[in-house]
N, C-alpha and C positions, 0 to 999 in steps of 0.2 A: 473449726480448724482453718487457720489462714495459711495461704501459700508461703508467706514469708516467715511464719513461726518456726521455731527450732523443732518442735514436735513434727511438723509436716516435713521440713527439709531433711532432717536427720533420721527420722524414724519411718513415718507413714509412706513417703514417696519411695525410698529405697526398697522397703518391704513389698510395696505394690508392684514395682518393676520386676523384682526378683521373682515373685509369685507368678507374674504374667509370663515371663520368659521361661519359667520352669515347666509351663504347660502349653507353650506357644505352638507346638506342633498340632494341637487339637483347637479347632476354631470354637467349638462349644465351650471347652474348658477355659480358654483365655477370655471368652466373653463373660463367663460366670465370674471369673476373677475380677474383671472390671466392674460388674454389677455390684458384687460384694464390697469392693473398695469404695464405690460410689455411695452406697448406702451407709457405710461407716462414716465417710466423709461428711455426708449430709446430716446423719444422725448426731455427729459431733456437735453441731450447732444446737439442735433441739430435737431429740428423738421423737417427740410427740407429732412432728410434722411428716415423719416417714409415711404413715398411712395415707396422708393427703396426696403426696407425691406419687406413691404407688397406685393409689385409687384413681387419680386423674389419668395416669398412663393406661391402666387396665381398662377403665371405662371407655377411654377414646379408642383403644384398640378394638374392644368388643363391639363398639358401635360401628366402627369402620368395617368389621367382618360381617356384622348384621346387614349393613347397607349393601355390601357385595352379594351376599347370599339372597337377599330379597330383591336386589336390583332396584332399590329405592333410595331416594336422597334424604328422606326425613331422619334416619339414624345419624347421618353426618351433620345435619343441621342441629340435631339434638346434642351431639358431641361438642360442637362449637358453642352452643348456648351454655352447656354444662361448664366448659372452661372459662367462658366469660363470667358466668355466675359466681364461680369459685373466686376469680380474680376480683370481681366487684365486691363480694362479701368480705374478703379478708383485707383488701387494700382500700376500698372506697366507701364502705358502709358508714363509717363515722364522718367521713367528708360530706357525704350526701345528706346525712342527718344535720350536720352543722349548717350546710347550705340552706336546707329547708327551715331550720330554726331562724336563720337570718332573714328569710322571706316572710314568715308568719309572725315573727316576734315572740314566740312561745318557747320556753325552755324545754328541750327534749332530752331523754336519757340517751347516753352513748353506749355502744356495744363493747368498746375497749377490747377488740379482738387483736391478738398478737399477730403481726405480719409474718407469714412464713418466708424465710429468706429464699430469694431466687424465684418467687412465684411468677413474676412478670415474665422471666425468661422462659421457664419450661411451659408456661401456659401459652405463650406466643408460638413456641415450637409445635405444640400439639394442635393449635388452631391452624398453623400453616399446613400441616400434614392433611387435616380433615378438609381444608379448602382445596388442596391439590387433589384429593380424592374426588371432590365434586367436579373438578375440571378434568378428571380422568388423566391426571398427571402424576399419580402415585400408585404403586402396587400395594397389595396387602402383604405385609411383612410378617414373618413368624414373630411371636410375642418377644422372644429373648432379644433379637437385635433391635426390634422397635423400642423396647424399654431402655436398652443401652444407648440408643441414639439420643433419647431425651435426658437420661440421668448421668451420662459420662461426666465424671467429676471435674475434669479440667474446665469445662464450660457451664456446668450446672448452675452455679450461683450467679454469675454476671456475664455470661456469654463468652465469645460471640454467639449470636443467635444462629443456630445451625439448622439447615433444612435436611430432610430425610435423605435426599439424593446426594448430598454433599458428604455424608458420613456413613450410612448404612453399607454401601458397596465396599467400603474400606475394611469392614470387619472380616471379610473373607480373604484379605491379602496376607500372605506369609510375612510375619514380622522379620524372618530371617532373609527376606529377599534382598537382592543387591542394593547396596547403599545403606546398610544397617548402621555402620559406624558414622557415616556422614550425617544420618538422621539424628543419632544419639548425640553426636558432637555439637550439631547445630541446635538441637533442643536444649542442651546444657548451656550454651551460649546465650540463647534467647532467654532462658529462665534467669540467668545471672544478670543480664541487662535489666530485665524487669525488676528483679530483686533490688538492684542498686538504685534504680530510678524511684522505686517506692520508698525504701528505707532512708536513702541519703538525700533525696530531693523533695518528693511529694510530702512526706511526713514533716519535713522542716518547713516547708511552705504553709502547711496547715497550721503550724505554731504561729505564723504571721497572720494568716487570713482569719482564722476563727475568732480570736479576741477582738479584731477590728469589726467584724460583722456583728458580733455580740454587742459591742459598745455602740455601734450605729443605731441599735434598736431603741436606745434611750438617751443618746448623747450625739452632738454634731461632731462629725470628723473634720479634721483640717483637709485642705486640698491634697497635701502629701499623703496623709493617712488614707484618704479615700482611694487615690490611685494605687497605693500599696495594696490595700484590700483587694481591689479589682484585679490587679496584675497577679498578685500572689495566688488568689483562687483560680484564675484562668490557667496558670501554669500548673498549679496543684492538680486541677481536675484532669487536664490532659495527661500529665506525667503519671498520675495515679491510675487512670483507667487504661492508658496504653501499657503501663507496666503489668497490670493484671492480664491484659490480652497477650502480651509477650510471654508471660509466665505460663498461661494457659496453652498457647501454641507450643511452647517449648516442652511442657509436660506431655502433651499429646504426641509430639514427635518421638519421645522416649518409648512410646508404645507403637510407633510405626504409623501413627494416624495424623492427618492433616486437617487442622481447623481452618475455616475461612478467614480472609483478611478483614481487619476491623479498623485500621488506621493507616494513613499514608501521609504523614507530616501535614496535618490540616492547617497549622498556622503559617503555611506558606501559600495558602490559597489566595487567588487574585480575584475571586468573585464568590458570592454567597453560594451559588450553584456548585462551583468548584469545592467549597468548603464541605458541603454535604455529600460530596463524592469521596471525601477523604476522612470525614469524621464519622465514627461509629457506623462503619459501612454496612455491617450486617443488619442493623436497625433501619438505616436509610433504604436499603434494598427491600426490606420487609414492608416498611411504609409505602414505598412505591408500588410494589406488586400486589399488596393485599388491601390497600386503602386508596391511594392516589389514582391508580388506573381504573379500578372498579367504579370510582366516583366520577369518572369522566375524563380525567387526565387533561392533556393539552390538544387532543385530536378532535374535540367536539366544540371548539370555538372558545372564545375568551371567557364567556360567563361560566361555562363548566370548569375551565382551567382555574379561575379565581376561587370558585366554590370548592373544588377538589383540593386545591393547595391549602386554603385556610382550614378546612375541616381536618385534612390529614395531618397538618402540623399541630393544630390544637390537640388532637388526640395523641400525637407524638409527645407533646408537653405533658398531658395528663398521665401518659404511661410512666413518665419519670417520677411523678409524685402525686399524692392526693391533696392538691392545693391549687388555688386559683392563680398563684404566681407561676406555677408550672404551665398552666393553660395560656396564661399571658406571654410567657417566654415562647411557647410553641407558636402562638399567633404572631408574635413579633417576627419570628423567622419566616412564617408564612407570608406576611406582608413584604419582608425583605426579598423573599424569593420571587414574588410577583413584580416588584420594582426591578430586580435584576433581570428577570425574563424580558420585561418591556424594554429596558435599556439595551439589551443584547439584540432585540428585534430592530431597534433603530440603527444598528450597525455603526454607531459613532465610536471612533477610536478613543481608547483611554489607556494611558501608560500602565504597564505592569505594576509599577510602584504605587500609582494612585489607586488602582484596583485593589491592591493588597492593603493599603492603608485604610481605605473606606471599609473593606470587608472586616479587618481586624477591629476597627473601632465599633462597628455594628455588632460583632460577636462579643466583644468586651462588655458592651452595654447589656447584651443579653445575659451574659454570665452573672452580672450583678443581680438581675431579676431572678435568675435561676437559684442563686445561693441565698438571697435574702429570706428571712423568716416570714416577712409580710411586705405589703406594698409601701408602708410608711418607711420601713428600713431601706428598701431599694430606692425610694424617691430621695431619702436623706443622703445616701451615698452618691447617687447620680448628680444631685444638685451640687454637692461638695466637689465632685470631679469637674463639674462645669464652672467652678470658681464662684459659686453663689455667695460665699463668705470669704472671698479673697483667694490668693494662690500662694499663701504661706505654707511653709513645711516642705521637707525633702522626703524622698522615698526611703522607706525603711529597708535596711539590709540590701542595699542596691547590688553588692557582689552576688548574693544568692539569687536574686532576680535575674541578673545578667547570665549566670551559669544556666538557670532554668530555661531562659530564652534561647540560649545557644543550643542546649540539648534538644529542646523542642523542635528547633529549625533544622539543625544539622545532623542529628543522629538518625541513621536510616531506620526505616520501619521494619517490623518483623519480616514481611514478605520481601522487602528490598534486600535484607540480609540473606534470606533464603535463595533469592534469585542470583546473588553473587557467589553462592556456594563457598562460604568461607574456608580458607585453608587453615586447618587446625594443627599447626606444628607445635612442638613441645613448648616453645617460648610463649606462644599465644595461649595454650592450654594452662600453662602455669600462671599466667597473668590473670586469666578468668577464674581459676581456682583460688588465687589469693584474694580476688575481689569478692568472690562468694563467701570465703571464710571470714573476711572482714565484715560482710553484711550479717552473717550468722551471729558474730560477736556483738555487732551494733544492735541488732533487734533483741538481744538477750539482756540489754541494759534496762528494759522496762516492757510493760505489756505492749504487744504490737497494735497498731492502729488498723481498724478495718478499712477495706477499700470503699471508696465513696459510693460506687454503684451497688454495693450490697443492700443499700437501703431502698433500692428500686426493684 
């Protein structure tokens, strides 16, 4: 069930909200409503994976309780290993087999295990809780709110990656507390903005980018087509993923819950370090707190800094997908962060425009590597972008690319909108209602496209 589908928008979400507020005076009842809704939402994709989701949650909780009762750390380490093993089996087993086959030159059978949707996100959330227990930074929660923190349907499939302390305390807040209508109104505005970005922009950009990347796998692109492919995907990825985030935050607000920030106009960044403070913020914070700092960070000298940065970003790339192109993309950003850090240590001035231009070119090259099916495709596109076969050809659908660029740079992020506390007068409400209605009709013209991050 996709956020932008008619079934979700017109049936599932209204029924879930009505059921929630019908029992809102009881904390236990409204949590059960959200758990039931989340199980239906997740099971809609493939009910066979509900036992995996419930099993990982239950096992992690039981091991956390066992660790507390025994006052031992080994159950927590066992829980971490369990979640990593599940992620490795479902997401990386065939990748590891293929990599081994490439090394030994012997044909090996594949497992062909179907990837459970959202496994990267809920596994990371469970691991973060268990690590926090090891650090004495997390309490033992009752099973019901603990399960709901992981499986709450607005963030279950593609984030933001939520930590226990960011969400569990909110479950005891009265949904009817002051500010109810401001939360509901803002939630509907954010949902509609994300809806429009996904249906009217991101999906249209996919129609430009996908054929060009597919053609680049077996044919040489012109200079114009290569830049069209790179720009279209770069804007598609941001608009698609930020749209999901805005819809997720908006949905959560309808239930009186606040999800963490995930984007803050990253394509305005003037350095690569700035970019990672604005792009997929919940993942950036997770990588920083649970990988980069434990690996040594920047406080133990340059050798540890370089090592920690490269390893953390390579793992960040691998988290995105089971392929060496993703590892290369992560390593590319790791190298870029090291160079950026070194330049900033020199304290040499650089204009904001120059910093922005260099950062965006670096990010654009990385997105080609991220999107390409293999290294040969990425090399072909990047070579064409560099003019290896001349600079003939114009950008395809330049007006759409221009609109996408303007929306990416100028439209405030979800948290910027919430910070401004939008005034929802009747005219504004009517405009957003009309936009939402148009999007519902637009998505009804054909099967809705999945969000890009659903594959991760």
